[in-house]
C-alpha positions in Angstrom: -9.2 129.5 -33.4 -12.4 131.1 -34.7 -13.1 129.7 -38.1 -16.0 132.1 -38.9 -15.2 134.5 -41.7 -15.1 138.1 -40.7 -13.8 139.3 -44.1 -15.8 138.9 -47.3 -15.7 135.2 -48.5 -13.3 134.8 -51.4 -13.1 132.3 -54.2 -9.4 131.4 -54.3 -7.4 129.2 -56.7 -3.8 128.3 -56.0 -1.9 127.7 -59.2 1.1 125.5 -58.5 0.1 124.2 -55.1 3.4 123.0 -53.6 4.5 123.8 -50.1 4.0 127.6 -50.3 0.7 127.5 -52.2 -0.7 124.8 -50.0 0.2 126.7 -46.8 -1.5 129.9 -47.8 -4.4 128.2 -49.6 -4.8 126.0 -46.6 -4.9 128.9 -44.1 -7.6 130.7 -46.2 -9.6 127.4 -46.5 -9.3 126.9 -42.8 -10.8 130.4 -42.3 -13.8 129.4 -44.4 -12.9 130.7 -47.9 -13.6 128.7 -51.0 -10.2 127.4 -52.2 -9.2 125.3 -55.1 -5.7 123.9 -55.2 -4.2 123.1 -58.7 -1.5 120.6 -57.9 0.2 117.3 -59.0 -1.9 114.1 -59.1 -0.4 112.5 -56.0 -1.3 115.6 -53.9 -4.7 116.0 -55.5 -5.6 112.3 -54.8 -4.6 112.6 -51.1 -6.3 116.0 -50.6 -9.6 114.9 -52.2 -9.5 111.7 -50.1 -8.5 113.1 -46.7 -8.3 116.9 -46.9 -5.1 118.9 -46.8 -3.0 118.1 -43.7 -1.8 121.5 -42.5 0.9 120.8 -39.8 2.0 124.1 -38.4 3.9 125.3 -35.3 0.5 125.9 -33.5 -1.9 123.3 -34.9 -2.1 120.1 -37.0 -5.4 119.7 -38.8 -6.9 118.1 -41.9 -8.4 121.1 -43.8 -11.2 120.5 -46.2 -10.3 122.0 -49.5 -10.9 121.3 -53.2 -8.0 120.0 -55.4 -7.6 119.4 -59.1 -4.9 118.8 -61.7 -7.0 120.7 -64.3 -6.0 124.4 -64.8 -9.5 125.1 -66.0 -10.6 124.8 -62.3 -9.2 128.3 -61.7 -12.3 129.7 -63.6 -14.1 129.9 -60.2 -11.5 132.3 -58.7 -11.6 136.0 -58.0 -8.2 135.6 -56.5 -5.3 133.4 -57.8 -2.3 132.7 -55.6 0.4 132.0 -58.2 3.2 129.9 -56.7 4.8 128.0 -59.6 8.6 127.9 -60.0 10.1 131.1 -61.5 11.2 129.2 -64.6 7.5 128.3 -65.2 6.0 131.8 -64.8 5.3 132.5 -68.5 4.2 129.0 -69.4 1.8 128.8 -66.4 0.5 132.2 -67.2 -0.4 131.2 -70.8 -2.0 128.0 -69.5 -4.2 130.0 -67.1 -5.1 132.7 -69.7 -8.2 131.1 -71.3 -9.8 130.4 -67.9 -9.2 133.6 -65.9 -12.1 135.8 -64.9 -11.5 139.2 -66.4 -11.5 140.9 -63.0 -9.5 138.2 -61.2 -6.5 139.3 -59.2 -3.3 137.3 -59.4 -0.9 137.5 -56.5 2.7 136.2 -57.2 4.0 134.2 -54.3 7.4 133.3 -55.8 11.1 133.6 -55.4 12.9 136.2 -57.5 12.2 139.8 -58.2 10.7 140.0 -61.7 7.9 137.4 -61.8 5.0 139.9 -61.6 6.4 141.9 -64.5 6.9 138.7 -66.5 3.4 137.6 -65.8 1.9 140.9 -66.7 3.7 140.6 -70.1 1.8 137.4 -70.9 -1.5 138.4 -69.3 -2.0 142.0 -70.5 -4.9 143.7 -68.8 -5.0 141.3 -65.9 -4.5 142.6 -62.4 -1.3 141.2 -61.1 0.2 142.0 -57.7 3.7 141.2 -56.5 4.2 139.7 -53.0 7.2 138.9 -50.8 6.9 135.5 -49.0 8.6 134.8 -45.7 7.7 131.2 -44.8 9.5 128.0 -44.1 7.5 125.1 -45.5 7.9 121.7 -47.1 5.7 119.0 -48.5 6.2 116.2 -46.0 4.1 113.8 -48.1 1.2 113.7 -50.5 -1.4 116.2 -49.3 0.7 117.1 -46.3 2.3 120.5 -45.9 4.6 121.1 -42.9 5.2 124.6 -41.6 8.6 125.2 -40.0 8.6 128.9 -39.3 7.3 132.4 -40.0 4.5 132.8 -42.6 4.3 136.6 -43.2 3.6 138.3 -46.5 4.4 141.8 -47.9 2.0 142.7 -50.7 1.8 145.8 -53.0 -1.2 147.9 -52.4 -2.9 148.0 -55.8 -6.3 146.3 -55.6 -5.4 143.9 -52.8 -7.3 145.4 -49.8 -9.9 142.6 -49.6 -7.3 139.9 -49.9 -5.1 141.5 -47.2 -8.1 141.7 -44.9 -8.9 138.0 -45.5 -5.3 136.9 -45.0 -5.0 138.8 -41.7 -8.3 137.3 -40.5 -7.0 133.9 -41.5 -3.9 134.3 -39.2 -1.4 135.3 -41.9 0.6 138.4 -40.9 0.3 140.6 -44.0 1.8 144.0 -44.6 1.1 146.4 -47.5 4.2 148.1 -49.0 4.6 151.0 -51.4 8.1 149.7 -52.2 7.5 146.0 -53.0 10.4 146.1 -55.5 12.8 146.9 -52.6 11.2 144.3 -50.4 11.6 141.7 -53.2 15.2 142.5 -53.5 15.7 142.1 -49.7 14.2 138.6 -50.0 16.3 137.9 -53.0 19.4 138.8 -51.1 18.4 136.5 -48.2 17.9 133.7 -50.8 21.2 134.4 -52.4 23.0 134.2 -49.1 21.4 130.9 -47.9 19.8 128.8 -50.7 22.9 127.7 -52.6 25.0 127.0 -49.5 22.2 125.0 -48.0 21.8 123.1 -51.3 25.5 122.3 -51.8 25.9 121.1 -48.2 22.5 119.5 -48.0 22.2 121.0 -44.5 19.6 123.2 -42.8 20.3 126.9 -42.1 21.4 126.4 -38.5 24.1 124.0 -39.4 25.1 125.8 -42.6 26.1 129.0 -40.9 28.4 127.0 -38.5 30.6 126.0 -41.5 34.2 127.3 -41.6 34.2 130.5 -43.6 30.5 130.3 -44.5 29.5 133.5 -42.7 32.2 135.4 -44.5 31.1 134.0 -47.8 27.5 135.1 -47.0 28.7 138.6 -46.3 30.5 138.7 -49.7 27.4 137.5 -51.4 25.3 140.2 -49.7 27.8 142.9 -50.6 27.7 141.9 -54.2 23.9 141.9 -54.3 23.7 145.3 -52.7 26.2 146.7 -55.3 24.0 145.3 -58.1 20.9 146.7 -56.5 22.5 150.1 -56.2 23.5 150.0 -59.9 19.9 149.0 -60.7 18.6 152.0 -58.8 16.7 149.8 -56.3 16.2 151.0 -52.7 16.6 147.8 -50.8 14.5 147.9 -47.6 15.8 147.2 -44.1 19.2 146.1 -42.8 19.9 143.2 -45.0 23.1 142.1 -43.3 21.2 141.9 -40.0 18.4 140.0 -41.6 20.8 137.5 -43.0 22.5 137.1 -39.7 19.2 136.5 -37.9 17.6 134.1 -40.4 19.4 130.9 -39.3 18.3 131.6 -35.7 14.7 132.1 -36.7 14.4 128.8 -38.7 17.5 126.7 -37.9 16.0 123.4 -39.1 14.8 124.7 -42.5 16.6 123.6 -45.6 16.4 125.9 -48.6 14.0 125.3 -51.4 17.1 124.9 -53.6 18.3 122.1 -51.3 14.9 120.4 -51.4 14.8 120.6 -55.2 18.3 119.1 -55.5 17.5 116.3 -53.0 14.5 115.3 -55.2 16.4 115.6 -58.5 14.2 118.5 -59.6 15.3 121.7 -61.4 16.2 124.5 -59.0 15.4 128.3 -59.2 19.1 129.2 -58.9 19.1 131.1 -62.3 16.6 133.5 -60.7 18.6 133.8 -57.5 22.4 134.0 -57.6 22.3 133.5 -61.3 20.1 136.6 -61.6 22.7 138.6 -59.7 25.4 137.3 -62.0 23.4 138.2 -65.1 22.5 141.8 -63.9 26.1 142.3 -62.6 27.4 141.5 -66.1 24.9 143.9 -67.7 25.7 146.7 -65.2 29.5 146.2 -64.9 29.4 145.0 -61.3 31.7 142.1 -60.3 29.9 139.2 -58.6 32.5 136.4 -58.0 30.9 134.9 -54.9 27.5 134.7 -56.5 29.0 133.2 -59.7 30.7 130.4 -57.7 27.6 129.4 -55.9 25.5 129.6 -59.1 28.0 127.5 -61.0 28.2 124.8 -58.3 24.5 124.5 -58.0 24.1 124.2 -61.8 26.8 121.5 -61.7 24.9 119.5 -59.0 21.6 120.1 -60.8 23.1 118.6 -64.0 24.4 115.6 -62.0 21.1 114.8 -60.5 19.1 115.3 -63.7 
């Protein structure tokens, strides 16, 4: 691959550099952009010693990139890739606020549908763009991100042209959409169908869908999500049922982020996935029994492992 920059060189910070943030930050660093990863100490130590190991389906390289535990290090950035857990959106936004350049663009690479709006509320006047992330990644060890499939992004158009150009040149399939809200809901529904079931069973997608009754359960979950979206006035993009049916085949060995969190005894994002559908269903008068069961069971397992 040609590592010479064809797009303008960007100064990029990744706030919350776990598997997703390290993947996209690593791809941009590999293409020659100036990238700072804000991550946990164990990852920072490994990255500063050896570089970021970026193990993808097409290459396995040690990428030279800066890393720090200090949020103040984002001060260098004209672009911030924001990839913290949904539950940490407001608190991480407030931590960043004193150090952000006034004209820095923040791109939300998170699960859930309302993170960009929540971030704008705590960072008034700051440019914030929503993005939809379709990538299967995991942290396979300190400073080691493993890519298991896909890697494409859908980003809203406002102010993102230079970043989109840089991502495309770095080998990240990136699409600009005028209906990011609908795209975020499409991704939310995929997550609602797969994340909790994979987490409860502690199985990857390919084995999850082979379970007795599981595909019917997923269809029920999707139908409820679509009913809530319709009540919200959201135009969900694409054929969601077909996307749900195809996902296990496209990444059969991937376990959901919720499954990974439970396995590590960490809090999950289930409140922002199936729990969000339950919450909005209650507010809008839409019944969501399948989502409620999955949400309640994951919360039970979360409490057990805490």
